[in-house]
C-alpha positions as MATLAB code, in Angstrom:
seq = 'MAHIYHKANGQRGFSLTRETIAATMGNRSMNILRGDVKTVLYEAVRDTTEIRFATTIDAVNHDERAVHVTLSDGSIEHADLLIGADGLHSATRALAFGPEEDYRLDLDHMVAVYMLDKRPADIAEGTTGTLSAGGRTVAVISVADGRNVAFFGYRTDRSAATPADGPHKVLPASTATWDGWCPRSSRACRQPSPSTS';
ca = [
     166.672   70.951  -66.475;
     168.864   68.102  -67.301;
     172.175   69.097  -69.472;
     173.642   66.225  -72.223;
     176.950   66.341  -73.284;
     177.651   64.975  -76.776;
     181.007   63.371  -78.213;
     182.403   64.934  -81.283;
     180.478   61.795  -83.414;
     177.021   62.950  -81.967;
     176.957   60.232  -79.424;
     175.563   60.607  -76.214;
     178.625   61.429  -73.644;
     177.521   62.129  -70.198;
     174.885   64.486  -68.413;
     174.105   66.209  -65.393;
     170.776   66.114  -63.609;
     168.522   68.835  -62.679;
     169.792   68.000  -59.092;
     173.413   67.988  -59.804;
     173.460   71.322  -61.674;
     171.420   73.017  -58.784;
     173.912   71.306  -56.297;
     177.204   72.839  -57.972;
     175.309   76.483  -59.124;
     172.919   76.820  -56.864;
     170.096   79.904  -57.353;
     172.753   81.800  -60.009;
     172.269   78.892  -62.630;
     169.494   80.331  -65.030;
     169.003   81.080  -68.485;
     167.358   84.407  -69.490;
     166.835   85.901  -72.876;
     167.633   89.082  -73.973;
     164.093   89.844  -75.074;
     162.400   88.870  -71.758;
     164.766   91.124  -69.916;
     163.680   93.752  -72.152;
     160.063   93.260  -71.474;
     160.877   93.077  -67.945;
     162.351   96.544  -67.961;
     160.005   98.073  -70.063;
     156.745   96.832  -67.896;
     158.332   98.374  -64.774;
     159.177  101.722  -66.215;
     156.692  102.538  -69.018;
     154.389  104.486  -66.871;
     156.946  106.642  -65.229;
     159.625  107.227  -67.902;
     159.597  108.568  -71.635;
     160.283  105.901  -74.322;
     160.615  106.460  -77.834;
     160.764  103.440  -80.003;
     162.226  103.743  -83.658;
     164.369  106.307  -82.747;
     168.132  106.265  -83.036;
     171.117  108.501  -82.081;
     172.792  110.604  -85.253;
     175.042  112.948  -83.093;
     176.790  113.487  -79.885;
     178.330  116.544  -78.572;
     179.102  117.752  -75.283;
     180.771  121.009  -73.189;
     181.405  121.611  -69.764;
     177.865  121.435  -68.573;
     176.126  118.919  -70.464;
     176.167  116.105  -73.256;
     173.655  117.063  -76.504;
     172.388  114.460  -78.218;
     170.807  114.684  -81.974;
     168.085  112.241  -82.361;
     166.816  110.333  -85.778;
     163.701  112.146  -85.464;
     165.373  115.545  -85.394;
     164.850  116.491  -81.866;
     168.062  117.323  -79.491;
     168.267  115.952  -76.045;
     170.688  117.572  -73.360;
     171.621  115.633  -70.174;
     174.228  115.378  -67.811;
     175.316  111.499  -68.708;
     174.696  109.497  -72.064;
     174.492  105.865  -71.344;
     175.204  103.731  -74.520;
     173.104  100.094  -74.125;
     172.866   99.340  -77.700;
     174.957   96.314  -77.644;
     178.350   95.284  -78.255;
     178.680   96.960  -81.770;
     177.587  100.282  -80.115;
     176.725  102.874  -82.360;
     176.508  105.454  -79.240;
     180.191  104.583  -78.639;
     181.298  105.161  -82.060;
     179.447  108.409  -82.147;
     181.101  109.716  -78.737;
     184.453  107.809  -79.215;
     185.317  107.168  -82.669;
     185.091  103.715  -84.635;
     185.243  100.571  -83.026;
     188.032   99.317  -84.768;
     190.030  101.907  -82.460;
     189.015  100.067  -79.237;
     188.039   96.530  -79.895;
     189.971   93.459  -78.755;
     189.254   90.639  -80.996;
     189.256   87.164  -79.337;
     188.920   85.407  -82.526;
     185.919   83.870  -81.788;
     181.975   84.142  -83.343;
     178.548   83.532  -81.424;
     175.309   83.327  -83.148;
     172.117   82.770  -80.910;
     168.546   82.622  -81.962;
     165.265   81.084  -81.545;
     164.115   77.822  -82.921;
     160.674   77.398  -83.937;
     160.542   73.542  -83.174;
     162.371   71.683  -80.637;
     164.849   69.355  -82.779;
     163.845   65.596  -82.517;
     167.295   64.629  -81.061;
     166.839   66.918  -78.235;
     164.690   65.673  -75.298;
     162.204   68.229  -74.023;
     163.127   70.191  -71.080;
     166.884   69.342  -71.488;
     169.811   71.175  -72.843;
     172.334   69.440  -75.365;
     176.040   70.549  -75.946;
     178.226   69.346  -78.469;
     182.219   70.605  -78.216;
     184.760   69.824  -80.987;
     187.540   71.629  -82.953;
     187.099   74.870  -81.361;
     183.380   74.565  -82.046;
     180.335   74.111  -79.420;
     176.913   73.935  -80.648;
     173.913   73.656  -78.031;
     170.113   73.739  -77.940;
     169.165   75.330  -74.907;
     165.936   74.501  -73.328;
     164.255   77.895  -71.428;
     160.941   78.901  -70.026;
     157.603   78.562  -71.694;
     158.553   75.376  -73.584;
     160.918   77.867  -75.860;
     164.340   76.269  -77.519;
     167.390   78.574  -78.181;
     170.209   77.687  -80.367;
     173.582   78.670  -79.799;
     177.060   78.713  -81.860;
     180.113   79.537  -80.879;
     183.220   79.122  -82.904;
     187.016   79.981  -83.334;
     187.635   82.093  -86.510;
     189.760   84.523  -88.049;
     188.140   87.710  -88.225;
     189.122   88.809  -91.687;
     187.525   85.572  -92.750;
     184.164   86.612  -91.840;
     182.491   89.320  -90.400;
     179.260   89.890  -88.301;
     177.897   92.508  -91.115;
     177.837   89.025  -93.462;
     175.039   87.810  -91.307;
     175.230   84.281  -89.694;
     173.078   82.747  -92.706;
     176.301   83.447  -94.637;
     179.123   82.561  -92.065;
     177.408   79.855  -90.143;
     177.255   76.863  -93.229;
     181.013   76.335  -93.593;
     181.557   76.004  -89.813;
     178.285   73.886  -88.880;
     178.549   71.492  -91.766;
     179.716   68.569  -89.853;
     177.110   68.873  -87.164;
     174.207   68.223  -89.267;
     174.168   64.624  -88.314;
     173.717   65.385  -84.558;
     171.289   68.303  -84.675;
     170.210   69.175  -88.421;
     167.395   71.430  -87.899;
     169.209   74.066  -85.733;
     172.218   74.292  -87.837;
     169.860   74.466  -91.324;
     167.774   77.045  -89.472;
     170.569   79.760  -89.418;
     171.445   79.379  -92.966;
     168.228   81.007  -94.418;
     167.693   84.624  -93.468;
     164.928   85.133  -91.246;
     163.424   87.591  -88.783;
     164.371   85.144  -85.749;
     167.857   85.123  -86.925;
     170.101   87.752  -85.274;
];
């Protein structure tokens, strides 16, 4: 997979071939989607591990012998260890240690990543295109099976836009000048949809 870097005006800057990337990164260079990781993990343990879907943690308590977890279905589980693997804004962490605002260190950046239903015409098949300018980066990344992922990262004052606002509200002002380079990927995140996260 080639990686093409674009200038701020959208014109092609330089590119790295598949061979160059492999020579510099070796087998460490790969793109893995979170959904693919979840599928692999699920298929590996589904026959030996109890998995509950549509179930969340409502309360966490502990004593000297165990941690006690109340689930949204009303059941209570007791265990030696509770692992919260529920993302950056972990509800498990908040229940165990308090609001994330007490622990969060903001780096004044926001990121939005989502699947595209169609590869933009200005991104060649099997390539990744990147444009960085003015504290912002946009990339369309080719992954397995012909799928394409849009990535937006930009510097921002968190007080001006929070993740709860949703990317379809936050991104328009930050991506307006990218339309000439990759219009489909920047506009796709301006309308809420099941694929936007």
